[in-house]
C-alpha positions as CSV (number, residue, x, y, z in Angstrom):
1,X,5.3,17.9,-95.2
2,X,1.7,18.9,-95.4
3,X,0.3,20.3,-92.1
4,X,-3.0,19.0,-90.8
5,X,-5.0,21.2,-88.4
6,X,-6.8,19.2,-85.7
7,X,-9.9,20.9,-84.3
8,X,-11.3,18.1,-82.1
9,X,-10.5,19.1,-78.5
10,X,-10.6,15.5,-77.3
11,X,-8.1,14.4,-79.9
12,X,-5.9,17.4,-79.2
13,X,-5.8,16.5,-75.5
14,X,-5.0,12.8,-76.3
15,X,-2.1,13.9,-78.5
16,X,-0.8,16.3,-75.9
17,X,-0.6,13.5,-73.3
18,X,1.1,11.1,-75.7
19,X,4.9,11.0,-76.2
20,X,4.7,8.7,-79.3
21,X,1.8,6.9,-80.8
22,X,0.4,5.4,-83.9
23,X,-2.6,7.1,-85.6
24,X,-5.0,4.5,-87.1
25,X,-8.2,4.7,-89.2
26,X,-11.4,3.1,-88.0
27,X,-10.4,-0.2,-89.6
28,X,-7.2,-0.4,-87.5
29,X,-4.9,0.5,-90.4
30,X,-1.9,2.6,-89.4
31,X,-2.0,6.0,-91.0
32,X,1.3,7.2,-89.5
33,X,3.2,7.8,-86.3
34,X,3.0,10.8,-84.1
35,X,6.0,12.0,-82.1
36,X,5.8,15.0,-79.7
37,X,8.1,17.8,-80.5
38,X,9.9,19.4,-77.5
39,X,12.2,22.4,-77.6
40,X,15.7,21.1,-78.1
41,X,14.7,17.5,-77.4
42,X,14.6,14.8,-80.0
43,X,12.6,11.7,-79.1
44,X,13.6,8.6,-81.1
45,X,11.0,6.2,-82.3
46,X,9.7,3.7,-79.8
47,X,12.0,0.7,-79.6
48,X,15.0,2.5,-81.0
49,X,18.3,1.7,-79.3
50,X,21.3,3.9,-79.7
51,X,24.5,2.2,-81.1
52,X,26.5,4.5,-78.7
53,X,27.0,4.1,-75.0
54,X,26.2,6.9,-72.6
55,X,29.9,7.5,-72.1
56,X,30.4,7.8,-75.9
57,X,27.6,10.3,-76.2
58,X,29.1,12.4,-73.3
59,X,32.4,12.4,-75.1
60,X,30.8,13.5,-78.4
61,X,29.2,16.5,-76.7
62,X,32.6,17.6,-75.4
63,X,34.1,17.8,-78.9
64,X,32.1,20.5,-80.6
65,X,33.4,21.4,-84.0
66,X,32.2,23.6,-86.9
67,X,31.5,27.2,-87.4
68,X,28.7,29.4,-86.1
69,X,25.8,29.7,-88.5
70,X,26.2,33.5,-88.8
71,X,29.8,33.0,-90.0
72,X,28.6,30.6,-92.7
73,X,25.8,32.9,-93.8
74,X,28.1,35.9,-94.0
75,X,30.5,34.0,-96.2
76,X,27.7,32.8,-98.4
77,X,26.4,36.4,-98.8
78,X,29.9,37.5,-99.9
79,X,29.9,34.9,-102.7
80,X,26.5,36.0,-104.1
C-alpha cells in the first residue's frame, strides 16, 4: 500500500468525521473507499451483512485456540 499524506485541514477534518466514505475526483469518478481505522475495531464495508448470527459470534469468541505469538516466534528462531 502506498501512503498518501493529506495536508488540507478541511479534508482532514471531513475524513475524521466520516466512518466510511467514497473518495471521488472532480468528475465524480470513484477513486477509492476510505474506512476509519480504530484500535481493535474492524469496520466492515457499508452494506456488508455477516453470515453469522450474534449468538454464533459470541460462541466463536468463547472458543479461542492457537498459540501466543511469542511462542511461535521463539520456535521459529530455534529453526533458523
